[in-house]
PDBQT receptor file of N, H, CA, C and O in Angstrom, charges set to zero:
ATOM      1  N   UNK A   1      89.165 140.587 205.013  1.00  0.00    +0.000 N 
ATOM      2  CA  UNK A   1      89.673 141.270 203.691  1.00  0.00    +0.000 C 
ATOM      3  C   UNK A   1      88.701 140.692 202.563  1.00  0.00    +0.000 C 
ATOM      4  O   UNK A   1      88.242 139.550 202.584  1.00  0.00    +0.000 OA
ATOM      5  N   UNK A   2      88.455 141.646 201.574  1.00  0.00    +0.000 N 
ATOM      6  H   UNK A   2      88.828 142.574 201.556  1.00  0.00    +0.000 HD
ATOM      7  CA  UNK A   2      87.755 141.335 200.414  1.00  0.00    +0.000 C 
ATOM      8  C   UNK A   2      88.600 140.014 199.609  1.00  0.00    +0.000 C 
ATOM      9  O   UNK A   2      89.827 140.007 199.504  1.00  0.00    +0.000 OA
ATOM     10  N   UNK A   3      87.839 139.080 199.153  1.00  0.00    +0.000 N 
ATOM     11  H   UNK A   3      86.842 139.086 199.239  1.00  0.00    +0.000 HD
ATOM     12  CA  UNK A   3      88.361 137.862 198.597  1.00  0.00    +0.000 C 
ATOM     13  C   UNK A   3      89.095 138.208 197.405  1.00  0.00    +0.000 C 
ATOM     14  O   UNK A   3      90.030 137.471 197.096  1.00  0.00    +0.000 OA
ATOM     15  N   UNK A   4      88.807 139.282 196.629  1.00  0.00    +0.000 N 
ATOM     16  H   UNK A   4      88.046 139.881 196.881  1.00  0.00    +0.000 HD
ATOM     17  CA  UNK A   4      89.657 139.781 195.391  1.00  0.00    +0.000 C 
ATOM     18  C   UNK A   4      90.956 140.191 195.933  1.00  0.00    +0.000 C 
ATOM     19  O   UNK A   4      91.981 139.677 195.485  1.00  0.00    +0.000 OA
ATOM     20  N   UNK A   5      90.999 141.121 196.910  1.00  0.00    +0.000 N 
ATOM     21  H   UNK A   5      90.166 141.539 197.273  1.00  0.00    +0.000 HD
ATOM     22  CA  UNK A   5      92.137 141.650 197.493  1.00  0.00    +0.000 C 
ATOM     23  C   UNK A   5      92.978 140.594 198.083  1.00  0.00    +0.000 C 
ATOM     24  O   UNK A   5      94.193 140.784 198.031  1.00  0.00    +0.000 OA
ATOM     25  N   UNK A   6      92.540 139.508 198.641  1.00  0.00    +0.000 N 
ATOM     26  H   UNK A   6      91.553 139.354 198.684  1.00  0.00    +0.000 HD
ATOM     27  CA  UNK A   6      93.253 138.408 199.177  1.00  0.00    +0.000 C 
ATOM     28  C   UNK A   6      93.905 137.783 198.054  1.00  0.00    +0.000 C 
ATOM     29  O   UNK A   6      95.031 137.314 198.216  1.00  0.00    +0.000 OA
ATOM     30  N   UNK A   7      93.354 137.722 196.980  1.00  0.00    +0.000 N 
ATOM     31  H   UNK A   7      92.439 138.102 196.848  1.00  0.00    +0.000 HD
ATOM     32  CA  UNK A   7      94.041 136.969 195.769  1.00  0.00    +0.000 C 
ATOM     33  C   UNK A   7      94.984 137.805 195.115  1.00  0.00    +0.000 C 
ATOM     34  O   UNK A   7      95.953 137.286 194.560  1.00  0.00    +0.000 OA
ATOM     35  N   UNK A   8      94.805 139.166 195.109  1.00  0.00    +0.000 N 
ATOM     36  H   UNK A   8      94.018 139.587 195.560  1.00  0.00    +0.000 HD
ATOM     37  CA  UNK A   8      95.916 140.070 194.538  1.00  0.00    +0.000 C 
ATOM     38  C   UNK A   8      97.044 139.987 195.383  1.00  0.00    +0.000 C 
ATOM     39  O   UNK A   8      98.147 139.724 194.904  1.00  0.00    +0.000 OA
ATOM     40  N   UNK A   9      96.873 140.198 196.676  1.00  0.00    +0.000 N 
ATOM     41  H   UNK A   9      95.977 140.412 197.065  1.00  0.00    +0.000 HD
ATOM     42  CA  UNK A   9      98.016 140.058 197.633  1.00  0.00    +0.000 C 
ATOM     43  C   UNK A   9      98.830 138.823 197.612  1.00  0.00    +0.000 C 
ATOM     44  O   UNK A   9     100.054 138.824 197.745  1.00  0.00    +0.000 OA
ATOM     45  N   UNK A  10      98.032 137.671 197.423  1.00  0.00    +0.000 N 
ATOM     46  H   UNK A  10      97.038 137.670 197.315  1.00  0.00    +0.000 HD
ATOM     47  CA  UNK A  10      98.654 136.343 197.314  1.00  0.00    +0.000 C 
ATOM     48  C   UNK A  10      99.506 136.329 196.121  1.00  0.00    +0.000 C 
ATOM     49  O   UNK A  10     100.644 135.859 196.144  1.00  0.00    +0.000 OA
ATOM     50  N   UNK A  11      98.998 136.808 195.145  1.00  0.00    +0.000 N 
ATOM     51  H   UNK A  11      98.074 137.189 195.126  1.00  0.00    +0.000 HD
ATOM     52  CA  UNK A  11      99.803 136.796 193.806  1.00  0.00    +0.000 C 
ATOM     53  C   UNK A  11     101.005 137.544 193.842  1.00  0.00    +0.000 C 
ATOM     54  O   UNK A  11     102.025 137.147 193.278  1.00  0.00    +0.000 OA
ATOM     55  N   UNK A  12     100.931 138.712 194.538  1.00  0.00    +0.000 N 
ATOM     56  H   UNK A  12     100.103 139.034 194.997  1.00  0.00    +0.000 HD
ATOM     57  CA  UNK A  12     102.278 139.392 194.798  1.00  0.00    +0.000 C 
ATOM     58  C   UNK A  12     103.210 138.648 195.676  1.00  0.00    +0.000 C 
ATOM     59  O   UNK A  12     104.423 138.703 195.477  1.00  0.00    +0.000 OA
ATOM     60  N   UNK A  13     102.705 137.969 196.617  1.00  0.00    +0.000 N 
ATOM     61  H   UNK A  13     101.719 137.925 196.779  1.00  0.00    +0.000 HD
ATOM     62  CA  UNK A  13     103.615 137.319 197.577  1.00  0.00    +0.000 C 
ATOM     63  C   UNK A  13     104.294 136.082 196.815  1.00  0.00    +0.000 C 
ATOM     64  O   UNK A  13     105.514 135.917 196.814  1.00  0.00    +0.000 OA
ATOM     65  N   UNK A  14     103.274 135.117 196.084  1.00  0.00    +0.000 N 
ATOM     66  H   UNK A  14     102.283 135.251 196.085  1.00  0.00    +0.000 HD
ATOM     67  CA  UNK A  14     103.935 134.230 195.145  1.00  0.00    +0.000 C 
ATOM     68  C   UNK A  14     104.994 134.480 194.313  1.00  0.00    +0.000 C 
ATOM     69  O   UNK A  14     105.918 133.689 194.122  1.00  0.00    +0.000 OA
ATOM     70  N   UNK A  15     104.857 135.804 193.702  1.00  0.00    +0.000 N 
ATOM     71  H   UNK A  15     104.106 136.447 193.857  1.00  0.00    +0.000 HD
ATOM     72  CA  UNK A  15     105.790 136.152 192.926  1.00  0.00    +0.000 C 
ATOM     73  C   UNK A  15     106.982 136.890 193.507  1.00  0.00    +0.000 C 
ATOM     74  O   UNK A  15     107.855 137.344 192.767  1.00  0.00    +0.000 OA
ATOM     75  N   UNK A  16     107.027 137.014 194.843  1.00  0.00    +0.000 N 
ATOM     76  H   UNK A  16     106.318 136.645 195.444  1.00  0.00    +0.000 HD
ATOM     77  CA  UNK A  16     108.092 137.407 195.473  1.00  0.00    +0.000 C 
ATOM     78  C   UNK A  16     108.134 139.002 195.336  1.00  0.00    +0.000 C 
ATOM     79  O   UNK A  16     109.230 139.548 195.468  1.00  0.00    +0.000 OA
ATOM     80  N   UNK A  17     107.019 139.764 195.083  1.00  0.00    +0.000 N 
ATOM     81  H   UNK A  17     106.129 139.321 194.976  1.00  0.00    +0.000 HD
ATOM     82  CA  UNK A  17     107.008 141.082 194.693  1.00  0.00    +0.000 C 
ATOM     83  C   UNK A  17     106.624 141.963 195.948  1.00  0.00    +0.000 C 
ATOM     84  O   UNK A  17     105.646 141.660 196.631  1.00  0.00    +0.000 OA
ATOM     85  N   UNK A  18     107.326 142.941 196.206  1.00  0.00    +0.000 N 
ATOM     86  H   UNK A  18     108.120 143.187 195.651  1.00  0.00    +0.000 HD
ATOM     87  CA  UNK A  18     107.031 143.797 197.345  1.00  0.00    +0.000 C 
ATOM     88  C   UNK A  18     105.754 144.802 197.130  1.00  0.00    +0.000 C 
ATOM     89  O   UNK A  18     105.617 145.466 196.103  1.00  0.00    +0.000 OA
ATOM     90  N   UNK A  19     104.916 144.826 198.136  1.00  0.00    +0.000 N 
ATOM     91  H   UNK A  19     105.027 144.286 198.971  1.00  0.00    +0.000 HD
ATOM     92  CA  UNK A  19     103.755 145.706 198.032  1.00  0.00    +0.000 C 
ATOM     93  C   UNK A  19     103.387 146.365 199.437  1.00  0.00    +0.000 C 
ATOM     94  O   UNK A  19     103.700 145.890 200.529  1.00  0.00    +0.000 OA
ATOM     95  N   UNK A  20     102.755 147.395 199.250  1.00  0.00    +0.000 N 
ATOM     96  H   UNK A  20     102.500 147.781 198.363  1.00  0.00    +0.000 HD
ATOM     97  CA  UNK A  20     102.209 148.126 200.543  1.00  0.00    +0.000 C 
ATOM     98  C   UNK A  20     100.678 148.281 200.238  1.00  0.00    +0.000 C 
ATOM     99  O   UNK A  20     100.245 148.868 199.247  1.00  0.00    +0.000 OA
ATOM    100  N   UNK A  21      99.973 147.735 201.126  1.00  0.00    +0.000 N 
ATOM    101  H   UNK A  21     100.325 147.258 201.932  1.00  0.00    +0.000 HD
ATOM    102  CA  UNK A  21      98.376 147.782 201.163  1.00  0.00    +0.000 C 
ATOM    103  C   UNK A  21      98.135 148.975 202.032  1.00  0.00    +0.000 C 
ATOM    104  O   UNK A  21      98.663 149.081 203.139  1.00  0.00    +0.000 OA
ATOM    105  N   UNK A  22      97.336 149.867 201.523  1.00  0.00    +0.000 N 
ATOM    106  H   UNK A  22      96.907 149.780 200.624  1.00  0.00    +0.000 HD
ATOM    107  CA  UNK A  22      96.813 151.129 202.287  1.00  0.00    +0.000 C 
ATOM    108  C   UNK A  22      95.467 150.970 202.157  1.00  0.00    +0.000 C 
ATOM    109  O   UNK A  22      95.021 150.950 201.009  1.00  0.00    +0.000 OA
ATOM    110  N   UNK A  23      94.572 150.830 203.258  1.00  0.00    +0.000 N 
ATOM    111  H   UNK A  23      94.935 150.847 204.190  1.00  0.00    +0.000 HD
ATOM    112  CA  UNK A  23      93.158 150.887 203.257  1.00  0.00    +0.000 C 
ATOM    113  C   UNK A  23      92.702 152.218 203.689  1.00  0.00    +0.000 C 
ATOM    114  O   UNK A  23      93.241 152.823 204.615  1.00  0.00    +0.000 OA
ATOM    115  N   UNK A  24      91.558 152.739 202.914  1.00  0.00    +0.000 N 
ATOM    116  H   UNK A  24      91.119 152.248 202.161  1.00  0.00    +0.000 HD
ATOM    117  CA  UNK A  24      91.056 153.894 203.169  1.00  0.00    +0.000 C 
ATOM    118  C   UNK A  24      89.625 154.008 202.825  1.00  0.00    +0.000 C 
ATOM    119  O   UNK A  24      89.074 153.115 202.183  1.00  0.00    +0.000 OA
ATOM    120  N   UNK A  25      88.981 155.090 203.231  1.00  0.00    +0.000 N 
ATOM    121  H   UNK A  25      89.429 155.816 203.753  1.00  0.00    +0.000 HD
ATOM    122  CA  UNK A  25      87.432 155.244 202.739  1.00  0.00    +0.000 C 
ATOM    123  C   UNK A  25      87.544 155.430 201.167  1.00  0.00    +0.000 C 
ATOM    124  O   UNK A  25      88.527 155.736 200.492  1.00  0.00    +0.000 OA
ATOM    125  N   UNK A  26      86.285 155.161 200.800  1.00  0.00    +0.000 N 
ATOM    126  H   UNK A  26      85.486 154.913 201.348  1.00  0.00    +0.000 HD
ATOM    127  CA  UNK A  26      86.103 155.343 199.260  1.00  0.00    +0.000 C 
ATOM    128  C   UNK A  26      86.542 156.758 198.782  1.00  0.00    +0.000 C 
ATOM    129  O   UNK A  26      86.253 157.702 199.517  1.00  0.00    +0.000 OA
ATOM    130  N   UNK A  27      87.120 156.964 197.781  1.00  0.00    +0.000 N 
ATOM    131  H   UNK A  27      87.354 156.197 197.184  1.00  0.00    +0.000 HD
ATOM    132  CA  UNK A  27      87.426 158.291 197.249  1.00  0.00    +0.000 C 
ATOM    133  C   UNK A  27      86.572 158.479 195.925  1.00  0.00    +0.000 C 
ATOM    134  O   UNK A  27      86.098 157.504 195.342  1.00  0.00    +0.000 OA
ATOM    135  N   UNK A  28      86.417 159.654 195.524  1.00  0.00    +0.000 N 
ATOM    136  H   UNK A  28      86.802 160.446 195.998  1.00  0.00    +0.000 HD
ATOM    137  CA  UNK A  28      85.534 159.869 194.251  1.00  0.00    +0.000 C 
ATOM    138  C   UNK A  28      86.492 160.666 193.301  1.00  0.00    +0.000 C 
ATOM    139  O   UNK A  28      86.154 160.924 192.146  1.00  0.00    +0.000 OA
ATOM    140  N   UNK A  29      87.681 161.042 193.819  1.00  0.00    +0.000 N 
ATOM    141  H   UNK A  29      87.955 160.832 194.758  1.00  0.00    +0.000 HD
ATOM    142  CA  UNK A  29      88.361 162.008 192.828  1.00  0.00    +0.000 C 
ATOM    143  C   UNK A  29      89.897 161.451 193.050  1.00  0.00    +0.000 C 
ATOM    144  O   UNK A  29      90.164 160.759 194.032  1.00  0.00    +0.000 OA
ATOM    145  N   UNK A  30      90.842 161.787 192.109  1.00  0.00    +0.000 N 
ATOM    146  H   UNK A  30      90.626 162.349 191.311  1.00  0.00    +0.000 HD
ATOM    147  CA  UNK A  30      92.140 161.391 192.206  1.00  0.00    +0.000 C 
ATOM    148  C   UNK A  30      92.855 162.102 193.270  1.00  0.00    +0.000 C 
ATOM    149  O   UNK A  30      93.723 161.511 193.913  1.00  0.00    +0.000 OA
ATOM    150  N   UNK A  31      92.541 163.395 193.517  1.00  0.00    +0.000 N 
ATOM    151  H   UNK A  31      91.837 163.875 192.995  1.00  0.00    +0.000 HD
ATOM    152  CA  UNK A  31      92.993 164.254 194.578  1.00  0.00    +0.000 C 
ATOM    153  C   UNK A  31      92.670 163.503 195.940  1.00  0.00    +0.000 C 
ATOM    154  O   UNK A  31      93.513 163.286 196.810  1.00  0.00    +0.000 OA
ATOM    155  N   UNK A  32      91.322 163.134 196.004  1.00  0.00    +0.000 N 
ATOM    156  H   UNK A  32      90.637 163.310 195.297  1.00  0.00    +0.000 HD
ATOM    157  CA  UNK A  32      91.130 162.414 197.440  1.00  0.00    +0.000 C 
ATOM    158  C   UNK A  32      91.918 161.196 197.557  1.00  0.00    +0.000 C 
ATOM    159  O   UNK A  32      92.314 160.897 198.684  1.00  0.00    +0.000 OA
ATOM    160  N   UNK A  33      92.237 160.367 196.468  1.00  0.00    +0.000 N 
ATOM    161  H   UNK A  33      91.915 160.610 195.553  1.00  0.00    +0.000 HD
ATOM    162  CA  UNK A  33      92.997 159.194 196.651  1.00  0.00    +0.000 C 
ATOM    163  C   UNK A  33      94.435 159.606 196.921  1.00  0.00    +0.000 C 
ATOM    164  O   UNK A  33      95.147 158.973 197.701  1.00  0.00    +0.000 OA
ATOM    165  N   UNK A  34      94.762 160.466 196.392  1.00  0.00    +0.000 N 
ATOM    166  H   UNK A  34      94.183 160.980 195.759  1.00  0.00    +0.000 HD
ATOM    167  CA  UNK A  34      96.210 161.057 196.650  1.00  0.00    +0.000 C 
ATOM    168  C   UNK A  34      96.323 161.307 198.159  1.00  0.00    +0.000 C 
ATOM    169  O   UNK A  34      97.228 160.755 198.784  1.00  0.00    +0.000 OA
ATOM    170  N   UNK A  35      95.452 162.108 198.768  1.00  0.00    +0.000 N 
ATOM    171  H   UNK A  35      94.716 162.556 198.260  1.00  0.00    +0.000 HD
ATOM    172  CA  UNK A  35      95.523 162.530 200.022  1.00  0.00    +0.000 C 
ATOM    173  C   UNK A  35      95.455 161.311 200.987  1.00  0.00    +0.000 C 
ATOM    174  O   UNK A  35      96.113 161.272 202.026  1.00  0.00    +0.000 OA
ATOM    175  N   UNK A  36      94.540 160.221 200.541  1.00  0.00    +0.000 N 
ATOM    176  H   UNK A  36      94.005 160.253 199.696  1.00  0.00    +0.000 HD
ATOM    177  CA  UNK A  36      94.398 159.137 201.492  1.00  0.00    +0.000 C 
ATOM    178  C   UNK A  36      95.689 158.212 201.459  1.00  0.00    +0.000 C 
ATOM    179  O   UNK A  36      96.038 157.571 202.450  1.00  0.00    +0.000 OA
ATOM    180  N   UNK A  37      96.410 158.183 200.191  1.00  0.00    +0.000 N 
ATOM    181  H   UNK A  37      96.127 158.703 199.385  1.00  0.00    +0.000 HD
ATOM    182  CA  UNK A  37      97.643 157.402 200.188  1.00  0.00    +0.000 C 
ATOM    183  C   UNK A  37      98.526 157.994 201.282  1.00  0.00    +0.000 C 
ATOM    184  O   UNK A  37      99.034 157.288 202.153  1.00  0.00    +0.000 OA
ATOM    185  N   UNK A  38      98.711 159.476 201.196  1.00  0.00    +0.000 N 
ATOM    186  H   UNK A  38      98.299 160.049 200.488  1.00  0.00    +0.000 HD
ATOM    187  CA  UNK A  38      99.538 160.101 202.007  1.00  0.00    +0.000 C 
ATOM    188  C   UNK A  38      99.229 159.969 203.438  1.00  0.00    +0.000 C 
ATOM    189  O   UNK A  38     100.141 159.866 204.258  1.00  0.00    +0.000 OA
ATOM    190  N   UNK A  39      98.096 159.966 203.751  1.00  0.00    +0.000 N 
ATOM    191  H   UNK A  39      97.356 160.049 203.084  1.00  0.00    +0.000 HD
ATOM    192  CA  UNK A  39      97.619 159.964 205.116  1.00  0.00    +0.000 C 
ATOM    193  C   UNK A  39      97.845 158.528 205.665  1.00  0.00    +0.000 C 
ATOM    194  O   UNK A  39      98.075 158.301 206.852  1.00  0.00    +0.000 OA
ATOM    195  N   UNK A  40      97.754 157.520 204.637  1.00  0.00    +0.000 N 
ATOM    196  H   UNK A  40      97.567 157.705 203.672  1.00  0.00    +0.000 HD
ATOM    197  CA  UNK A  40      98.139 156.122 205.053  1.00  0.00    +0.000 C 
ATOM    198  C   UNK A  40      99.610 155.789 205.162  1.00  0.00    +0.000 C 
ATOM    199  O   UNK A  40      99.927 154.629 205.426  1.00  0.00    +0.000 OA
ATOM    200  N   UNK A  41     100.525 156.712 204.980  1.00  0.00    +0.000 N 
ATOM    201  H   UNK A  41     100.267 157.654 204.766  1.00  0.00    +0.000 HD
ATOM    202  CA  UNK A  41     101.960 156.620 205.059  1.00  0.00    +0.000 C 
ATOM    203  C   UNK A  41     102.492 156.197 203.755  1.00  0.00    +0.000 C 
ATOM    204  O   UNK A  41     103.631 155.730 203.728  1.00  0.00    +0.000 OA
ATOM    205  N   UNK A  42     101.676 156.323 202.455  1.00  0.00    +0.000 N 
ATOM    206  H   UNK A  42     100.751 156.703 202.476  1.00  0.00    +0.000 HD
ATOM    207  CA  UNK A  42     102.250 155.927 201.324  1.00  0.00    +0.000 C 
ATOM    208  C   UNK A  42     102.848 157.132 200.563  1.00  0.00    +0.000 C 
ATOM    209  O   UNK A  42     102.617 158.250 201.024  1.00  0.00    +0.000 OA
ATOM    210  N   UNK A  43     103.524 157.025 199.547  1.00  0.00    +0.000 N 
ATOM    211  H   UNK A  43     103.712 156.117 199.172  1.00  0.00    +0.000 HD
ATOM    212  CA  UNK A  43     103.834 158.089 198.697  1.00  0.00    +0.000 C 
ATOM    213  C   UNK A  43     102.945 158.768 197.781  1.00  0.00    +0.000 C 
ATOM    214  O   UNK A  43     102.222 158.068 197.073  1.00  0.00    +0.000 OA
ATOM    215  N   UNK A  44     102.892 159.980 197.691  1.00  0.00    +0.000 N 
ATOM    216  H   UNK A  44     103.479 160.549 198.267  1.00  0.00    +0.000 HD
ATOM    217  CA  UNK A  44     101.967 160.729 196.832  1.00  0.00    +0.000 C 
ATOM    218  C   UNK A  44     101.813 160.189 195.416  1.00  0.00    +0.000 C 
ATOM    219  O   UNK A  44     100.711 160.165 194.867  1.00  0.00    +0.000 OA
ATOM    220  N   UNK A  45     103.033 159.714 194.774  1.00  0.00    +0.000 N 
ATOM    221  H   UNK A  45     103.928 159.733 195.220  1.00  0.00    +0.000 HD
ATOM    222  CA  UNK A  45     103.143 159.682 193.342  1.00  0.00    +0.000 C 
ATOM    223  C   UNK A  45     102.585 158.169 193.076  1.00  0.00    +0.000 C 
ATOM    224  O   UNK A  45     102.174 157.953 191.936  1.00  0.00    +0.000 OA
ATOM    225  N   UNK A  46     102.541 157.286 193.860  1.00  0.00    +0.000 N 
ATOM    226  H   UNK A  46     102.875 157.461 194.786  1.00  0.00    +0.000 HD
ATOM    227  CA  UNK A  46     102.278 155.954 193.495  1.00  0.00    +0.000 C 
ATOM    228  C   UNK A  46     100.807 155.487 193.954  1.00  0.00    +0.000 C 
ATOM    229  O   UNK A  46     100.432 155.742 195.098  1.00  0.00    +0.000 OA
ATOM    230  N   UNK A  47     100.046 154.854 193.120  1.00  0.00    +0.000 N 
ATOM    231  H   UNK A  47     100.351 154.646 192.191  1.00  0.00    +0.000 HD
ATOM    232  CA  UNK A  47      98.726 154.381 193.595  1.00  0.00    +0.000 C 
ATOM    233  C   UNK A  47      98.295 153.535 192.269  1.00  0.00    +0.000 C 
ATOM    234  O   UNK A  47      98.860 153.553 191.176  1.00  0.00    +0.000 OA
ATOM    235  N   UNK A  48      97.249 152.856 192.621  1.00  0.00    +0.000 N 
ATOM    236  H   UNK A  48      96.790 152.841 193.509  1.00  0.00    +0.000 HD
ATOM    237  CA  UNK A  48      96.504 151.871 191.733  1.00  0.00    +0.000 C 
ATOM    238  C   UNK A  48      94.963 152.197 191.845  1.00  0.00    +0.000 C 
ATOM    239  O   UNK A  48      94.391 152.675 192.824  1.00  0.00    +0.000 OA
ATOM    240  N   UNK A  49      94.460 151.866 190.732  1.00  0.00    +0.000 N 
ATOM    241  H   UNK A  49      94.925 151.478 189.936  1.00  0.00    +0.000 HD
ATOM    242  CA  UNK A  49      92.913 151.911 190.666  1.00  0.00    +0.000 C 
ATOM    243  C   UNK A  49      92.385 150.623 190.256  1.00  0.00    +0.000 C 
ATOM    244  O   UNK A  49      92.870 150.048 189.282  1.00  0.00    +0.000 OA
ATOM    245  N   UNK A  50      91.359 150.091 190.971  1.00  0.00    +0.000 N 
ATOM    246  H   UNK A  50      90.965 150.558 191.763  1.00  0.00    +0.000 HD
ATOM    247  CA  UNK A  50      90.951 148.919 190.709  1.00  0.00    +0.000 C 
ATOM    248  C   UNK A  50      90.014 148.849 189.242  1.00  0.00    +0.000 C 
ATOM    249  O   UNK A  50      89.287 149.768 188.866  1.00  0.00    +0.000 OA
ATOM    250  N   UNK A  51      90.150 147.946 188.737  1.00  0.00    +0.000 N 
ATOM    251  H   UNK A  51      90.741 147.199 189.042  1.00  0.00    +0.000 HD
ATOM    252  CA  UNK A  51      89.372 147.816 187.310  1.00  0.00    +0.000 C 
ATOM    253  C   UNK A  51      88.514 146.520 187.328  1.00  0.00    +0.000 C 
ATOM    254  O   UNK A  51      89.018 145.427 187.582  1.00  0.00    +0.000 OA
ATOM    255  N   UNK A  52      87.198 146.689 187.048  1.00  0.00    +0.000 N 
ATOM    256  H   UNK A  52      86.788 147.578 186.842  1.00  0.00    +0.000 HD
ATOM    257  CA  UNK A  52      86.246 145.675 187.018  1.00  0.00    +0.000 C 
ATOM    258  C   UNK A  52      85.735 145.419 185.718  1.00  0.00    +0.000 C 
ATOM    259  O   UNK A  52      85.020 146.290 185.222  1.00  0.00    +0.000 OA
ATOM    260  N   UNK A  53      85.970 144.392 185.081  1.00  0.00    +0.000 N 
ATOM    261  H   UNK A  53      86.550 143.685 185.484  1.00  0.00    +0.000 HD
ATOM    262  CA  UNK A  53      85.402 144.123 183.607  1.00  0.00    +0.000 C 
ATOM    263  C   UNK A  53      84.583 142.989 183.638  1.00  0.00    +0.000 C 
ATOM    264  O   UNK A  53      84.856 141.968 184.269  1.00  0.00    +0.000 OA
ATOM    265  N   UNK A  54      83.502 143.177 182.907  1.00  0.00    +0.000 N 
ATOM    266  H   UNK A  54      83.280 144.006 182.394  1.00  0.00    +0.000 HD
ATOM    267  CA  UNK A  54      82.502 142.044 182.705  1.00  0.00    +0.000 C 
ATOM    268  C   UNK A  54      82.566 141.533 181.207  1.00  0.00    +0.000 C 
ATOM    269  O   UNK A  54      82.275 142.203 180.217  1.00  0.00    +0.000 OA
ATOM    270  N   UNK A  55      82.972 140.315 181.227  1.00  0.00    +0.000 N 
ATOM    271  H   UNK A  55      83.209 139.771 182.032  1.00  0.00    +0.000 HD
ATOM    272  CA  UNK A  55      83.225 139.533 179.811  1.00  0.00    +0.000 C 
ATOM    273  C   UNK A  55      82.343 138.422 179.852  1.00  0.00    +0.000 C 
ATOM    274  O   UNK A  55      82.044 137.791 180.866  1.00  0.00    +0.000 OA
ATOM    275  N   UNK A  56      81.841 138.165 178.399  1.00  0.00    +0.000 N 
ATOM    276  H   UNK A  56      82.084 138.678 177.575  1.00  0.00    +0.000 HD
ATOM    277  CA  UNK A  56      81.108 137.038 178.278  1.00  0.00    +0.000 C 
ATOM    278  C   UNK A  56      81.748 136.079 177.324  1.00  0.00    +0.000 C 
ATOM    279  O   UNK A  56      81.952 136.319 176.134  1.00  0.00    +0.000 OA
ATOM    280  N   UNK A  57      82.043 134.985 177.944  1.00  0.00    +0.000 N 
ATOM    281  H   UNK A  57      81.878 134.790 178.911  1.00  0.00    +0.000 HD
ATOM    282  CA  UNK A  57      82.794 133.975 177.134  1.00  0.00    +0.000 C 
ATOM    283  C   UNK A  57      81.747 132.755 177.050  1.00  0.00    +0.000 C 
ATOM    284  O   UNK A  57      81.096 132.326 178.003  1.00  0.00    +0.000 OA
ATOM    285  N   UNK A  58      81.712 132.295 175.771  1.00  0.00    +0.000 N 
ATOM    286  H   UNK A  58      82.240 132.643 174.997  1.00  0.00    +0.000 HD
ATOM    287  CA  UNK A  58      80.768 131.213 175.498  1.00  0.00    +0.000 C 
ATOM    288  C   UNK A  58      79.442 131.438 176.173  1.00  0.00    +0.000 C 
ATOM    289  O   UNK A  58      78.949 130.526 176.837  1.00  0.00    +0.000 OA
ATOM    290  N   UNK A  59      78.898 132.479 176.056  1.00  0.00    +0.000 N 
ATOM    291  H   UNK A  59      79.298 133.220 175.516  1.00  0.00    +0.000 HD
ATOM    292  CA  UNK A  59      77.453 132.810 176.671  1.00  0.00    +0.000 C 
ATOM    293  C   UNK A  59      77.571 132.976 178.199  1.00  0.00    +0.000 C 
ATOM    294  O   UNK A  59      76.514 133.268 178.760  1.00  0.00    +0.000 OA
ATOM    295  N   UNK A  60      78.525 132.859 178.876  1.00  0.00    +0.000 N 
ATOM    296  H   UNK A  60      79.383 132.622 178.421  1.00  0.00    +0.000 HD
ATOM    297  CA  UNK A  60      78.813 133.050 180.127  1.00  0.00    +0.000 C 
ATOM    298  C   UNK A  60      79.319 134.361 180.666  1.00  0.00    +0.000 C 
ATOM    299  O   UNK A  60      80.517 134.615 180.544  1.00  0.00    +0.000 OA
ATOM    300  N   UNK A  61      78.463 135.261 181.284  1.00  0.00    +0.000 N 
ATOM    301  H   UNK A  61      77.490 135.054 181.383  1.00  0.00    +0.000 HD
ATOM    302  CA  UNK A  61      79.110 136.582 181.693  1.00  0.00    +0.000 C 
ATOM    303  C   UNK A  61      79.635 136.513 182.945  1.00  0.00    +0.000 C 
ATOM    304  O   UNK A  61      78.968 136.163 183.919  1.00  0.00    +0.000 OA
ATOM    305  N   UNK A  62      80.898 136.852 182.995  1.00  0.00    +0.000 N 
ATOM    306  H   UNK A  62      81.440 137.136 182.204  1.00  0.00    +0.000 HD
ATOM    307  CA  UNK A  62      81.794 136.867 184.414  1.00  0.00    +0.000 C 
ATOM    308  C   UNK A  62      82.293 138.264 184.582  1.00  0.00    +0.000 C 
ATOM    309  O   UNK A  62      82.460 139.064 183.661  1.00  0.00    +0.000 OA
ATOM    310  N   UNK A  63      82.519 138.482 185.882  1.00  0.00    +0.000 N 
ATOM    311  H   UNK A  63      82.384 137.832 186.630  1.00  0.00    +0.000 HD
ATOM    312  CA  UNK A  63      83.177 139.670 186.234  1.00  0.00    +0.000 C 
ATOM    313  C   UNK A  63      84.894 139.353 186.469  1.00  0.00    +0.000 C 
ATOM    314  O   UNK A  63      85.265 138.364 187.101  1.00  0.00    +0.000 OA
ATOM    315  N   UNK A  64      85.760 140.248 185.921  1.00  0.00    +0.000 N 
ATOM    316  H   UNK A  64      85.458 141.051 185.408  1.00  0.00    +0.000 HD
ATOM    317  CA  UNK A  64      87.071 140.007 186.159  1.00  0.00    +0.000 C 
ATOM    318  C   UNK A  64      87.815 141.326 186.580  1.00  0.00    +0.000 C 
ATOM    319  O   UNK A  64      89.018 141.301 186.837  1.00  0.00    +0.000 OA
TER     320      UNK A  64
């Protein structure tokens, strides 16, 4: 599993929050993502998009 995904799942577990992880091929549109969620057994109306930010703090660029 991707280390970032591992960290996200661990955070949900530590907080006692329920979640469902559905893995699927990359999708390029919201419609493709919705179809992948439904095919994976998830609900059509719930989904999340990853967001990657690059921030420079004290001259040190990092991705978050």
